[in-house]
N, C-alpha and C positions, 0 to 999 in steps of 0.2 A: 727508656729512651724512645722518643717519638720516631716513627717511620713514615716517610712520605708515601702518599697513595701510589705514586709511580713505582717506588721501590717495593712496596708491599704487594702490588698486583702480580699475579702469576704471568708467565710468558704468554699463555693463551689469551688472557684478558688484555694485555698490552697489545697483542697482535690485532685483536678485534677492535680496540680503540683506534689504532692506527688505520686500519682498513676502512673504518667508518668515514674517513676523510677523503677517500678515493671514489672514483666513479667506476663501479664494477662492470666489467665486460663479460667475464665468465667466472663463476665461483670456484670451479675445480677442473683443471688446475687454475689457480688464482691468477686472473689477469684484470688489470684495472688502470684507468687513465688518471693523470694528474688533473685536479679540478681547476677551472679557469682562474679562480682567485689566486691559486698558488703559482700558476704560470705567469701572473703579472709581477711576481717578485724576481729580483735579480738572481737569487739563489733559491732553488726549490727545496723546501723543508723535506727531510727524509720521510716523515709520515705521509706526505702528500705526493711523493715521487712515484711515477707510474711503475707498475709491476708487470713484467712479461715472463711467464713461465710456460714451457712446453710440456712439463711433467710436474707431478707433485713435488713440493719443496722438501728436500732431504734435511734432516737435522744432524749436523756435524759438530760434535763437541770440540771446542778449540784446544782443550788440553791434550787430546789424543789424536787429532787429525794430522795426517801426513800427506805430502805431495811427492809422488814418485817422479823423478826426472831421468829420462832414459832414452833409448833409441840409438841413433848414429852419433854417439858421443864417446869421448875418451874416458870420462870419469863419471859414470852414472851414480846417483845417490838419492836418498830419501830426505826430503826437506821437512824439518819440524817448524811449526809456526813461531815458536819462541825464538828460533834462530832467525827466521825471516823478519821478525819484528825488530831485531837489533840493527837492521838497516844495511846499507844507507837508505833512508826514507826520503821520498819526494811528495810534495803536495801539488796537485794540479786542479784547476777548474775546468771541467769537461762537460759538454752537452752530450747527452745520450738521446737518441731518437730511435724508436722501434722502426724496423724496415717497413712494416705494414701500416705505419701512421698515415692516416688519410685514406685508407683503403675504401671506406664507404662512399667516397665522392668520385670513385672511378666508375666508368660505365663502358660495357656491362660490368656488374658487380663481380669482382674476382673472388676466388676461394680465400678462406682464412678468417681469423677473428675480426669482428666488425669494429675496427678502430676508427674513431672519428679523428680529432686533431689533438688529443691529449696524451698520446703515448710519447711523451717528451719531458725532459727535465734537465736542469743544470745543477751539479753538486761539486763540492770540493772533495776529491779523492786523495787518499794518502796511502802510499805503499812503497814497495821496492821495485825498481825497474827490472823487467823480465830479463834484460840484457845482463844484469849482474849474475843471475842464476845460470844463464846460458854460458857466460864466460867461465864460470866455475867448472861446468861439466865439459867444456872444450868441444865445440861442434866440429865434426869431421868436415873436410872440404866439400864432400859430395852432398851435404844437406841442402835441400831446396825449400822446405817448409818446416814450421814448428807447429805441432798439434797441441791444443789445449783441450782437455776433457773435463767435463763436469761430473758430479756425482748423481745427477738426475737422469732418469730414463734407464732402460735395460737393453742389453744386447746391441743389435744394430741401431736401435733408437736411443742409445746413450747420447746425451747431447755433447757434441764436440765440434770444434771448428779449427781450421789451420790458418796460419799467417805466413806470408812470404818471409824469408829470413830477414830482409831489410826492415820490415815492419816489426818483427819480433825483437830485433836489436835496437829499435829506436828508443832513445832514452825516456820518452814519454809513455811508452807502453808499460803499464804497471801491473804488478800483482798487489792489488789493493787490499788493505786491512781495515781502513776507516772510510767513513762517508760523513761529510759535514761535521768533522771533529769528534766523532764517536765511533766505536766499533761497528762494523757492518751488521745490519739486521739480517735475520734469516731470509726474508723476502728478497733482499738485495745481494744475496750470495755468501753470507757468513759461513765460515770464518775468513775465506779468501776468494776473491774474484779477479778476473782479468779486466783491465780497463784499456781499451784500444781507442785513443782519441782520434776523432775525425771519421771513424767508421760507424755504420749503423750498429744498433745495440746488440745484435746477435753475435757480434765478434767478441763482446765483453763477457766471456763465459763466466757463469756463476758457479759457486761451490766447486772450485778447482780441486781435482784430486790426482791429475796426471798430466805430465808434459812430456812429449815425445818428439825427438828430432827425426824428420823423415827425409829419405833420399828420393822419393817420388811424390807427386801431388796426392793429397788426401782425397779419397773417393767416398767418404761417409755420407750418411743420409742427409745430415744438415748442411752438407757442403755441395752435394750434387742433386738432391731431390727437393730440398726446401732451401729457402733463402737464396734462390737463383732467379735471374731475369729470364723468364720463359715466355716469349712472345708468340710462339706457335707459328712462326713464319718460315720455318725451315732451318733457322740458325740454331746452333747448339746453345742450350741454356748457359748463362754465365753467372758465377757466384756473385752475390751482392757484397759490395765492399764499402767504398767511400760514400759518406752522406752527400746528397746533392744540395745545391744552393736553394735556400728557402727562407721565407719570412712569414710572420704570423702577427695578426692584430690582437692585442690583449685588452685594449680599451679604446672605444666603448665596447661593451659586450654585445653579443648577438641579440637583436631585438630590443636593445636598451633604448629608452626615450631620453633624449638630451635637449637642453634648452637651445633656442635659436641663437645665432650669433657666432661667437668664437668657440670652437670645440677642439680640444687637444686629443689627437689620435696617437696611441702609443703601441709599441710591440717589440718584437725581437727578430733577429735574422742570424742565420748561421750557414756555413758552407763546408762542412767536413774539415779537411786539412788546410783549407784556404781561408784567407781573411775576406770578410764582406767589406766592400768599398763604397757601396751606394745602396740606399733604399729609396724607393719612390712610392708615392701614394696617389691614387685617383679617387676622387670623391663623387664623381658624377656617373660612374658605371661605364665610362667611355675610355678614350685613350689620352686624356689630358693628364699625363703623369707629372707630378711635382716632387722635388727632392725633399726628403725628410732629413732631420738632423740626427747623426749618430751621437749617442749620449756618453760613449766611452771609447777608448782606443780599441779598434777591432783586433782580434787575435785569432789564430787558427784554433779549431777544436772547441770553441765556446761561442755561445751566442753573444751578439752585441745588441744592446737596447737602443731604441730609436724613438723619436717623437716628431709629430707633424702638426702644425697649427692650421686647422681648417677655418678660414675666415668666412664670415657671413653665411653660416649654415642656415638655409631657408626651411620653413616648416614643410613637413612631408616625409615620405619614406625615401631613404637614400641607400645606395650600395657603395661601400668603401672597398678598395682593393689596395694591396701592397705587394711590391715585388723587390727582390734583392738582386744585386750583381756582385760577383766576387772578383778577386784580383786577377783571375785568369780570363775575365771577360764573360763568364757564363752568367746568364740571367734566367730567372724563372720563366718557364713557358706558360702559355695560356692553358695548355693541356699536357700533362705528362704522358710519356709513352705507355700505352696499356700493356700489362703483362698478366699472365694467368693467375699469379699468386698475389698480385696487387702490391708490389714493393716499389719503394722510391718515388712515391707521389709527391712531387714538389710543384704542382701547378699553382698558379696564382689563386689565392682564396678570396671569396666574397663575404663581406660582413654587412648585414642589413641592419640599419638603425633608423629610428623614428625621431624626427626633430619637431618639437612643438610643446 
């Protein structure tokens, strides 16, 4: 019987083949950006989807992995993945963006991994609403947050984040088992990860191994020391949560040469839990903003594609800019508020193209 090359390849070989499609930011722990050509697609292929890891990737066999569900609950239990896979299952299209995406364009340069604009992707995630599990254990009335812990890291640096009860119980907050129609890969949190639509990627904890109901706010390292807005202006740091309104040009590419005349500018825009209602484009580097066309019905938690026809593009070098506005009236700023760790940069981006 013939065996396909993909099936015959070892997991290590397949991992290297997948990682060859990414733009490596740091080899260990592995961090990499989605390549521009993949960002131009409505759905980001799994092999090209950005990877953010704070620690080395754990290897968790699906057949034996268990998730403890405990804390301030009436009926704690240990969840087997086979039981979780029996549902009820939901599929959601969700955009994930690393909180540090765009860090390199902030000034002065903040601490952290040097992400440009590729720590971003949209995939179809399938899993069980976290609310189904929490309903089974019966949260006590005094619960204020739900902690989700991953299997990566050690001791106080074990990766863990908490959610307010309302977000944990939202029907779109998933314990995901699949990504783009296939089981999760190790790099993306196999065998089970949290998906928190509308929030920056750090909330979507990978390699989930424990869920705990808390009666007081979580004070862990990745909740109070990292993934916080720390402006050093005397105010207490605030945990990073919802993604800010943002847009990005996918075509033409940076530095691309295009023919004079009519040029179609395309991209995507998103705004966390809100819908994007408008995208505008400026082609002269100034303030002459013109409306773009949204190519699909906007929805919360996923990007919307857009297009703009640039008429009569003249020879020379031009700067293109795009900005999005969401249903709450929030519009991208010219400069995002600076913070020590470089999170939430949603400033209007500049794309330079040559016409001629």
